[in-house]
N, CA, C and O atoms as a GROMACS GRO file, in nm:
protein
  456
    1MET      N    1   1.755   0.725   2.386
    1MET     CA    2   1.620   0.692   2.425
    1MET      C    3   1.614   0.544   2.458
    1MET      O    4   1.639   0.459   2.372
    2THR      N    5   1.582   0.514   2.576
    2THR     CA    6   1.577   0.374   2.617
    2THR      C    7   1.452   0.303   2.567
    2THR      O    8   1.446   0.180   2.571
    3ASN      N    9   1.351   0.377   2.519
    3ASN     CA   10   1.228   0.314   2.473
    3ASN      C   11   1.219   0.304   2.320
    3ASN      O   12   1.116   0.259   2.270
    4PHE      N   13   1.323   0.343   2.245
    4PHE     CA   14   1.323   0.336   2.100
    4PHE      C   15   1.330   0.190   2.056
    4PHE      O   16   1.412   0.114   2.105
    5VAL      N   17   1.242   0.153   1.962
    5VAL     CA   18   1.238   0.015   1.912
    5VAL      C   19   1.299   0.005   1.773
    5VAL      O   20   1.391  -0.074   1.751
    6GLN      N   21   1.250   0.085   1.678
    6GLN     CA   22   1.302   0.084   1.540
    6GLN      C   23   1.250   0.205   1.466
    6GLN      O   24   1.161   0.275   1.516
    7GLU      N   25   1.304   0.233   1.346
    7GLU     CA   26   1.261   0.349   1.268
    7GLU      C   27   1.120   0.333   1.213
    7GLU      O   28   1.047   0.432   1.202
    8GLY      N   29   1.081   0.213   1.180
    8GLY     CA   30   0.945   0.191   1.133
    8GLY      C   31   0.927   0.194   0.982
    8GLY      O   32   0.815   0.177   0.934
    9ARG      N   33   1.033   0.216   0.908
    9ARG     CA   34   1.022   0.211   0.762
    9ARG      C   35   0.996   0.069   0.714
    9ARG      O   36   0.930   0.047   0.612
   10MET      N   37   1.049  -0.026   0.788
   10MET     CA   38   1.026  -0.168   0.764
   10MET      C   39   0.974  -0.225   0.895
   10MET      O   40   1.033  -0.202   1.001
   11VAL      N   41   0.864  -0.300   0.889
   11VAL     CA   42   0.810  -0.363   1.008
   11VAL      C   43   0.790  -0.511   0.981
   11VAL      O   44   0.761  -0.551   0.869
   12THR      N   45   0.807  -0.591   1.084
   12THR     CA   46   0.786  -0.735   1.073
   12THR      C   47   0.650  -0.767   1.132
   12THR      O   48   0.619  -0.728   1.245
   13THR      N   49   0.571  -0.840   1.056
   13THR     CA   50   0.439  -0.884   1.101
   13THR      C   51   0.417  -1.025   1.051
   13THR      O   52   0.506  -1.084   0.989
   14THR      N   53   0.300  -1.081   1.076
   14THR     CA   54   0.268  -1.216   1.032
   14THR      C   55   0.192  -1.208   0.901
   14THR      O   56   0.095  -1.133   0.889
   15ALA      N   57   0.235  -1.285   0.803
   15ALA     CA   58   0.170  -1.286   0.672
   15ALA      C   59   0.026  -1.337   0.687
   15ALA      O   60   0.005  -1.446   0.739
   16PRO      N   61  -0.074  -1.259   0.641
   16PRO     CA   62  -0.213  -1.299   0.654
   16PRO      C   63  -0.252  -1.409   0.556
   16PRO      O   64  -0.352  -1.478   0.575
   17SER      N   65  -0.174  -1.424   0.451
   17SER     CA   66  -0.190  -1.527   0.348
   17SER      C   67  -0.054  -1.544   0.284
   17SER      O   68   0.041  -1.476   0.323
   18ASN      N   69  -0.041  -1.634   0.188
   18ASN     CA   70   0.086  -1.645   0.116
   18ASN      C   71   0.110  -1.513   0.043
   18ASN      O   72   0.022  -1.465  -0.029
   19VAL      N   73   0.228  -1.454   0.061
   19VAL     CA   74   0.260  -1.328  -0.005
   19VAL      C   75   0.388  -1.343  -0.085
   19VAL      O   76   0.474  -1.427  -0.054
   20THR      N   77   0.400  -1.261  -0.188
   20THR     CA   78   0.521  -1.261  -0.270
   20THR      C   79   0.591  -1.126  -0.257
   20THR      O   80   0.527  -1.025  -0.228
   21SER      N   81   0.719  -1.125  -0.279
   21SER     CA   82   0.797  -1.004  -0.273
   21SER      C   83   0.736  -0.898  -0.366
   21SER      O   84   0.707  -0.927  -0.482
   22GLY      N   85   0.716  -0.777  -0.314
   22GLY     CA   86   0.660  -0.669  -0.392
   22GLY      C   87   0.509  -0.658  -0.384
   22GLY      O   88   0.451  -0.564  -0.438
   23GLN      N   89   0.444  -0.752  -0.318
   23GLN     CA   90   0.298  -0.751  -0.305
   23GLN      C   91   0.256  -0.654  -0.196
   23GLN      O   92   0.318  -0.648  -0.090
   24TYR      N   93   0.149  -0.577  -0.221
   24TYR     CA   94   0.091  -0.490  -0.119
   24TYR      C   95   0.014  -0.577  -0.022
   24TYR      O   96  -0.067  -0.661  -0.063
   25VAL      N   97   0.038  -0.558   0.107
   25VAL     CA   98  -0.018  -0.645   0.211
   25VAL      C   99  -0.089  -0.559   0.316
   25VAL      O  100  -0.038  -0.455   0.358
   26VAL      N  101  -0.208  -0.604   0.356
   26VAL     CA  102  -0.284  -0.537   0.462
   26VAL      C  103  -0.300  -0.635   0.577
   26VAL      O  104  -0.354  -0.744   0.561
   27VAL      N  105  -0.251  -0.593   0.696
   27VAL     CA  106  -0.266  -0.672   0.818
   27VAL      C  107  -0.330  -0.578   0.921
   27VAL      O  108  -0.260  -0.504   0.990
   28GLY      N  109  -0.462  -0.582   0.930
   28GLY     CA  110  -0.532  -0.486   1.016
   28GLY      C  111  -0.501  -0.345   0.969
   28GLY      O  112  -0.524  -0.312   0.853
   29ALA      N  113  -0.451  -0.261   1.058
   29ALA     CA  114  -0.415  -0.123   1.022
   29ALA      C  115  -0.272  -0.112   0.969
   29ALA      O  116  -0.230  -0.003   0.931
   30ILE      N  117  -0.197  -0.222   0.966
   30ILE     CA  118  -0.060  -0.221   0.913
   30ILE      C  119  -0.070  -0.247   0.763
   30ILE      O  120  -0.133  -0.343   0.719
   31ARG      N  121  -0.006  -0.159   0.686
   31ARG     CA  122  -0.008  -0.173   0.540
   31ARG      C  123   0.131  -0.148   0.485
   31ARG      O  124   0.201  -0.057   0.530
   32GLY      N  125   0.172  -0.230   0.388
   32GLY     CA  126   0.302  -0.210   0.328
   32GLY      C  127   0.329  -0.308   0.217
   32GLY      O  128   0.244  -0.389   0.182
   33VAL      N  129   0.449  -0.300   0.162
   33VAL     CA  130   0.491  -0.384   0.051
   33VAL      C  131   0.587  -0.490   0.104
   33VAL      O  132   0.686  -0.459   0.170
   34ALA      N  133   0.557  -0.617   0.072
   34ALA     CA  134   0.638  -0.729   0.121
   34ALA      C  135   0.779  -0.723   0.066
   34ALA      O  136   0.800  -0.705  -0.054
   35ALA      N  137   0.877  -0.739   0.155
   35ALA     CA  138   1.018  -0.736   0.114
   35ALA      C  139   1.063  -0.871   0.059
   35ALA      O  140   1.163  -0.878  -0.012
   36PHE      N  141   0.990  -0.978   0.091
   36PHE     CA  142   1.025  -1.112   0.043
   36PHE      C  143   0.901  -1.200   0.048
   36PHE      O  144   0.800  -1.162   0.107
   37ASP      N  145   0.909  -1.317  -0.015
   37ASP     CA  146   0.801  -1.414  -0.011
   37ASP      C  147   0.784  -1.468   0.131
   37ASP      O  148   0.882  -1.482   0.203
   38ALA      N  149   0.661  -1.496   0.170
   38ALA     CA  150   0.635  -1.556   0.300
   38ALA      C  151   0.506  -1.637   0.292
   38ALA      O  152   0.410  -1.597   0.227
   39ALA      N  153   0.506  -1.750   0.360
   39ALA     CA  154   0.386  -1.833   0.368
   39ALA      C  155   0.293  -1.776   0.474
   39ALA      O  156   0.337  -1.708   0.566
   40GLN      N  157   0.164  -1.805   0.460
   40GLN     CA  158   0.066  -1.762   0.559
   40GLN      C  159   0.110  -1.803   0.699
   40GLN      O  160   0.150  -1.918   0.721
   41GLY      N  161   0.102  -1.709   0.793
   41GLY     CA  162   0.138  -1.736   0.931
   41GLY      C  163   0.285  -1.718   0.963
   41GLY      O  164   0.323  -1.722   1.080
   42GLU      N  165   0.368  -1.698   0.861
   42GLU     CA  166   0.511  -1.678   0.883
   42GLU      C  167   0.543  -1.529   0.893
   42GLU      O  168   0.465  -1.446   0.847
   43PRO      N  169   0.657  -1.494   0.954
   43PRO     CA  170   0.696  -1.353   0.960
   43PRO      C  171   0.725  -1.298   0.820
   43PRO      O  172   0.780  -1.368   0.734
   44VAL      N  173   0.687  -1.174   0.798
   44VAL     CA  174   0.716  -1.105   0.672
   44VAL      C  175   0.749  -0.960   0.704
   44VAL      O  176   0.685  -0.898   0.790
   45GLU      N  177   0.848  -0.907   0.636
   45GLU     CA  178   0.884  -0.766   0.653
   45GLU      C  179   0.810  -0.684   0.549
   45GLU      O  180   0.807  -0.718   0.431
   46LEU      N  181   0.750  -0.574   0.596
   46LEU     CA  182   0.678  -0.484   0.507
   46LEU      C  183   0.742  -0.347   0.507
   46LEU      O  184   0.771  -0.290   0.612
   47ALA      N  185   0.764  -0.294   0.387
   47ALA     CA  186   0.808  -0.155   0.373
   47ALA      C  187   0.684  -0.068   0.388
   47ALA      O  188   0.585  -0.087   0.317
   48THR      N  189   0.688   0.026   0.481
   48THR     CA  190   0.573   0.112   0.507
   48THR      C  191   0.592   0.253   0.451
   48THR      O  192   0.502   0.336   0.459
   49GLU      N  193   0.709   0.279   0.396
   49GLU     CA  194   0.739   0.408   0.334
   49GLU      C  195   0.814   0.384   0.205
   49GLU      O  196   0.876   0.280   0.186
   50GLY      N  197   0.807   0.483   0.116
   50GLY     CA  198   0.878   0.474  -0.010
   50GLY      C  199   0.782   0.484  -0.127
   50GLY      O  200   0.661   0.498  -0.108
   51VAL      N  201   0.837   0.475  -0.248
   51VAL     CA  202   0.756   0.479  -0.370
   51VAL      C  203   0.764   0.342  -0.436
   51VAL      O  204   0.874   0.289  -0.457
   52PHE      N  205   0.648   0.285  -0.468
   52PHE     CA  206   0.641   0.151  -0.525
   52PHE      C  207   0.546   0.151  -0.645
   52PHE      O  208   0.449   0.227  -0.648
   53THR      N  209   0.574   0.066  -0.741
   53THR     CA  210   0.483   0.042  -0.852
   53THR      C  211   0.387  -0.068  -0.807
   53THR      O  212   0.428  -0.179  -0.776
   54LEU      N  213   0.258  -0.034  -0.804
   54LEU     CA  214   0.156  -0.127  -0.757
   54LEU      C  215   0.048  -0.144  -0.864
   54LEU      O  216   0.031  -0.057  -0.949
   55PRO      N  217  -0.026  -0.255  -0.858
   55PRO     CA  218  -0.136  -0.273  -0.954
   55PRO      C  219  -0.244  -0.168  -0.929
   55PRO      O  220  -0.264  -0.123  -0.816
   56LYS      N  221  -0.313  -0.131  -1.037
   56LYS     CA  222  -0.424  -0.036  -1.025
   56LYS      C  223  -0.544  -0.086  -1.102
   56LYS      O  224  -0.530  -0.172  -1.190
   57VAL      N  225  -0.660  -0.035  -1.070
   57VAL     CA  226  -0.780  -0.065  -1.147
   57VAL      C  227  -0.757  -0.005  -1.286
   57VAL      O  228  -0.739   0.116  -1.300
   58ALA      N  229  -0.758  -0.090  -1.388
   58ALA     CA  230  -0.722  -0.047  -1.524
   58ALA      C  231  -0.811   0.066  -1.574
   58ALA      O  232  -0.765   0.151  -1.651
   59ALA      N  233  -0.937   0.070  -1.534
   59ALA     CA  234  -1.030   0.172  -1.584
   59ALA      C  235  -1.010   0.308  -1.518
   59ALA      O  236  -1.058   0.409  -1.570
   60ASP      N  237  -0.940   0.314  -1.404
   60ASP     CA  238  -0.918   0.442  -1.336
   60ASP      C  239  -0.823   0.530  -1.415
   60ASP      O  240  -0.723   0.483  -1.468
   61ASN      N  241  -0.856   0.658  -1.423
   61ASN     CA  242  -0.769   0.757  -1.485
   61ASN      C  243  -0.709   0.838  -1.370
   61ASN      O  244  -0.772   0.929  -1.318
   62ILE      N  245  -0.587   0.803  -1.331
   62ILE     CA  246  -0.523   0.860  -1.212
   62ILE      C  247  -0.428   0.972  -1.251
   62ILE      O  248  -0.348   0.959  -1.343
   63ALA      N  249  -0.439   1.083  -1.178
   63ALA     CA  250  -0.349   1.197  -1.197
   63ALA      C  251  -0.246   1.198  -1.085
   63ALA      O  252  -0.270   1.144  -0.977
   64ALA      N  253  -0.133   1.260  -1.110
   64ALA     CA  254  -0.034   1.279  -1.003
   64ALA      C  255  -0.101   1.357  -0.891
   64ALA      O  256  -0.169   1.457  -0.916
   65GLY      N  257  -0.082   1.310  -0.768
   65GLY     CA  258  -0.142   1.375  -0.653
   65GLY      C  259  -0.273   1.314  -0.606
   65GLY      O  260  -0.322   1.349  -0.499
   66ASP      N  261  -0.331   1.223  -0.684
   66ASP     CA  262  -0.455   1.158  -0.642
   66ASP      C  263  -0.429   1.064  -0.524
   66ASP      O  264  -0.329   0.992  -0.522
   67LEU      N  265  -0.518   1.066  -0.426
   67LEU     CA  266  -0.513   0.969  -0.317
   67LEU      C  267  -0.560   0.835  -0.372
   67LEU      O  268  -0.653   0.828  -0.452
   68LEU      N  269  -0.493   0.728  -0.329
   68LEU     CA  270  -0.526   0.594  -0.378
   68LEU      C  271  -0.562   0.503  -0.262
   68LEU      O  272  -0.504   0.512  -0.154
   69TYR      N  273  -0.657   0.414  -0.287
   69TYR     CA  274  -0.710   0.323  -0.186
   69TYR      C  275  -0.694   0.181  -0.236
   69TYR      O  276  -0.682   0.158  -0.356
   70TRP      N  277  -0.694   0.085  -0.144
   70TRP     CA  278  -0.674  -0.056  -0.178
   70TRP      C  279  -0.810  -0.126  -0.181
   70TRP      O  280  -0.883  -0.125  -0.082
   71ASN      N  281  -0.845  -0.188  -0.294
   71ASN     CA  282  -0.974  -0.255  -0.306
   71ASN      C  283  -0.964  -0.406  -0.280
   71ASN      O  284  -1.060  -0.479  -0.302
   72GLY      N  285  -0.849  -0.450  -0.234
   72GLY     CA  286  -0.826  -0.592  -0.209
   72GLY      C  287  -0.733  -0.655  -0.310
   72GLY      O  288  -0.668  -0.756  -0.281
   73THR      N  289  -0.726  -0.596  -0.429
   73THR     CA  290  -0.637  -0.648  -0.534
   73THR      C  291  -0.560  -0.539  -0.608
   73THR      O  292  -0.459  -0.568  -0.672
   74ALA      N  293  -0.607  -0.414  -0.599
   74ALA     CA  294  -0.543  -0.307  -0.676
   74ALA      C  295  -0.573  -0.171  -0.614
   74ALA      O  296  -0.663  -0.157  -0.532
   75CYS      N  297  -0.494  -0.071  -0.655
   75CYS     CA  298  -0.518   0.067  -0.614
   75CYS      C  299  -0.632   0.125  -0.696
   75CYS      O  300  -0.649   0.094  -0.814
   76THR      N  301  -0.711   0.210  -0.631
   76THR     CA  302  -0.821   0.278  -0.697
   76THR      C  303  -0.838   0.417  -0.639
   76THR      O  304  -0.795   0.444  -0.526
   77LYS      N  305  -0.900   0.506  -0.716
   77LYS     CA  306  -0.930   0.639  -0.666
   77LYS      C  307  -1.056   0.638  -0.579
   77LYS      O  308  -1.083   0.736  -0.509
   78VAL      N  309  -1.132   0.531  -0.582
   78VAL     CA  310  -1.261   0.524  -0.513
   78VAL      C  311  -1.240   0.476  -0.369
   78VAL      O  312  -1.197   0.363  -0.348
   79PRO      N  313  -1.270   0.561  -0.269
   79PRO     CA  314  -1.246   0.523  -0.130
   79PRO      C  315  -1.337   0.412  -0.078
   79PRO      O  316  -1.296   0.341   0.014
   80GLY      N  317  -1.455   0.392  -0.132
   80GLY     CA  318  -1.541   0.283  -0.089
   80GLY      C  319  -1.599   0.301   0.050
   80GLY      O  320  -1.608   0.204   0.126
   81SER      N  321  -1.638   0.421   0.086
   81SER     CA  322  -1.701   0.456   0.214
   81SER      C  323  -1.632   0.394   0.335
   81SER      O  324  -1.697   0.333   0.420
   82GLY      N  325  -1.500   0.409   0.342
   82GLY     CA  326  -1.424   0.365   0.459
   82GLY      C  327  -1.379   0.221   0.455
   82GLY      O  328  -1.300   0.179   0.540
   83SER      N  329  -1.427   0.143   0.359
   83SER     CA  330  -1.391   0.002   0.355
   83SER      C  331  -1.261  -0.025   0.282
   83SER      O  332  -1.212  -0.138   0.280
   84ARG      N  333  -1.205   0.077   0.221
   84ARG     CA  334  -1.080   0.061   0.147
   84ARG      C  335  -0.972   0.145   0.213
   84ARG      O  336  -0.984   0.268   0.219
   85PRO      N  337  -0.866   0.080   0.263
   85PRO     CA  338  -0.762   0.158   0.331
   85PRO      C  339  -0.684   0.247   0.234
   85PRO      O  340  -0.665   0.213   0.117
   86LEU      N  341  -0.641   0.361   0.285
   86LEU     CA  342  -0.558   0.453   0.208
   86LEU      C  343  -0.421   0.389   0.186
   86LEU      O  344  -0.356   0.347   0.281
   87VAL      N  345  -0.379   0.383   0.061
   87VAL     CA  346  -0.247   0.329   0.026
   87VAL      C  347  -0.145   0.442   0.028
   87VAL      O  348  -0.038   0.428   0.087
   88GLY      N  349  -0.177   0.552  -0.036
   88GLY     CA  350  -0.085   0.664  -0.047
   88GLY      C  351  -0.130   0.759  -0.155
   88GLY      O  352  -0.249   0.776  -0.178
   89VAL      N  353  -0.033   0.821  -0.222
   89VAL     CA  354  -0.063   0.921  -0.323
   89VAL      C  355   0.013   0.887  -0.451
   89VAL      O  356   0.130   0.848  -0.447
   90ALA      N  357  -0.056   0.902  -0.566
   90ALA     CA  358   0.007   0.877  -0.696
   90ALA      C  359   0.111   0.984  -0.722
   90ALA      O  360   0.086   1.103  -0.700
   91ILE      N  361   0.229   0.944  -0.768
   91ILE     CA  362   0.332   1.044  -0.798
   91ILE      C  363   0.346   1.070  -0.948
   91ILE      O  364   0.412   1.165  -0.989
   92LYS      N  365   0.282   0.985  -1.030
   92LYS     CA  366   0.281   1.004  -1.174
   92LYS      C  367   0.142   0.969  -1.225
   92LYS      O  368   0.073   0.889  -1.163
   93PRO      N  369   0.100   1.027  -1.335
   93PRO     CA  370  -0.029   0.989  -1.393
   93PRO      C  371  -0.027   0.844  -1.441
   93PRO      O  372   0.078   0.792  -1.480
   94ALA      N  373  -0.142   0.780  -1.438
   94ALA     CA  374  -0.159   0.644  -1.490
   94ALA      C  375  -0.301   0.637  -1.547
   94ALA      O  376  -0.398   0.627  -1.473
   95GLY      N  377  -0.310   0.643  -1.678
   95GLY     CA  378  -0.439   0.656  -1.744
   95GLY      C  379  -0.519   0.528  -1.756
   95GLY      O  380  -0.475   0.420  -1.715
   96ASN      N  381  -0.636   0.542  -1.814
   96ASN     CA  382  -0.725   0.431  -1.842
   96ASN      C  383  -0.652   0.328  -1.926
   96ASN      O  384  -0.588   0.362  -2.026
   97GLY      N  385  -0.660   0.202  -1.886
   97GLY     CA  386  -0.594   0.094  -1.959
   97GLY      C  387  -0.456   0.059  -1.906
   97GLY      O  388  -0.400  -0.044  -1.942
   98VAL      N  389  -0.400   0.146  -1.821
   98VAL     CA  390  -0.268   0.120  -1.762
   98VAL      C  391  -0.288   0.031  -1.639
   98VAL      O  392  -0.378   0.056  -1.559
   99ALA      N  393  -0.205  -0.071  -1.623
   99ALA     CA  394  -0.225  -0.171  -1.518
   99ALA      C  395  -0.154  -0.139  -1.386
   99ALA      O  396  -0.182  -0.203  -1.285
  100THR      N  397  -0.062  -0.041  -1.385
  100THR     CA  398   0.013  -0.010  -1.263
  100THR      C  399   0.020   0.140  -1.241
  100THR      O  400  -0.006   0.220  -1.331
  101VAL      N  401   0.056   0.177  -1.118
  101VAL     CA  402   0.072   0.317  -1.082
  101VAL      C  403   0.185   0.328  -0.980
  101VAL      O  404   0.202   0.238  -0.898
  102ASN      N  405   0.261   0.436  -0.986
  102ASN     CA  406   0.366   0.462  -0.888
  102ASN      C  407   0.303   0.535  -0.769
  102ASN      O  408   0.243   0.641  -0.784
  103VAL      N  409   0.318   0.476  -0.650
  103VAL     CA  410   0.250   0.524  -0.530
  103VAL      C  411   0.351   0.555  -0.421
  103VAL      O  412   0.441   0.475  -0.394
  104LYS      N  413   0.337   0.671  -0.358
  104LYS     CA  414   0.416   0.707  -0.240
  104LYS      C  415   0.340   0.657  -0.119
  104LYS      O  416   0.231   0.706  -0.088
  105LEU      N  417   0.399   0.558  -0.050
  105LEU     CA  418   0.340   0.507   0.074
  105LEU      C  419   0.375   0.599   0.189
  105LEU      O  420   0.458   0.689   0.175
  106GLY      N  421   0.311   0.577   0.303
  106GLY     CA  422   0.348   0.649   0.424
  106GLY      C  423   0.323   0.797   0.415
  106GLY      O  424   0.404   0.877   0.462
  107VAL      N  425   0.210   0.835   0.356
  107VAL     CA  426   0.175   0.976   0.344
  107VAL      C  427   0.112   1.018   0.475
  107VAL      O  428  -0.008   1.000   0.496
  108HIS      N  429   0.193   1.074   0.562
  108HIS     CA  430   0.150   1.109   0.698
  108HIS      C  431   0.054   1.228   0.696
  108HIS      O  432   0.075   1.326   0.624
  109GLY      N  433  -0.050   1.216   0.774
  109GLY     CA  434  -0.145   1.326   0.787
  109GLY      C  435  -0.257   1.322   0.686
  109GLY      O  436  -0.350   1.402   0.695
  110LEU      N  437  -0.252   1.232   0.588
  110LEU     CA  438  -0.359   1.221   0.491
  110LEU      C  439  -0.448   1.103   0.527
  110LEU      O  440  -0.400   0.992   0.547
  111THR      N  441  -0.577   1.128   0.535
  111THR     CA  442  -0.669   1.020   0.569
  111THR      C  443  -0.774   1.000   0.461
  111THR      O  444  -0.848   0.902   0.466
  112GLY      N  445  -0.782   1.089   0.366
  112GLY     CA  446  -0.880   1.075   0.260
  112GLY      C  447  -1.016   1.124   0.305
  112GLY      O  448  -1.031   1.180   0.414
  113PRO      N  449  -1.116   1.101   0.221
  113PRO     CA  450  -1.252   1.148   0.252
  113PRO      C  451  -1.306   1.082   0.378
  113PRO      O  452  -1.272   0.968   0.410
  114ALA      N  453  -1.389   1.155   0.449
  114ALA     CA  454  -1.452   1.103   0.571
  114ALA      C  455  -1.563   1.006   0.538
  114ALA      O  456  -1.628   0.952   0.628
   0.00000   0.00000   0.00000
């Protein structure tokens, strides 16, 4: 294929702010986990697929299979009427008081509530 660019599991974009390796990053409709530290305005590689441990809203009681959304700082079960992008799906439960959740990114075909 002469028009193939890359697989897309890792994409390079511009860091919207200072980011650290492992941080969930939102750049418009591009979402992923930073592969390395990058200063604002510098190139950063984002993993757009895979399972990652990400911060969660401590009060959320998350079950395996729950869709998770990004509230700007953590994953939550609350979609926020379209203002919170879909992160992925929880692969393990993470109860009230737990600070992180294992999330499968790149869940194709899932858009969450309308």
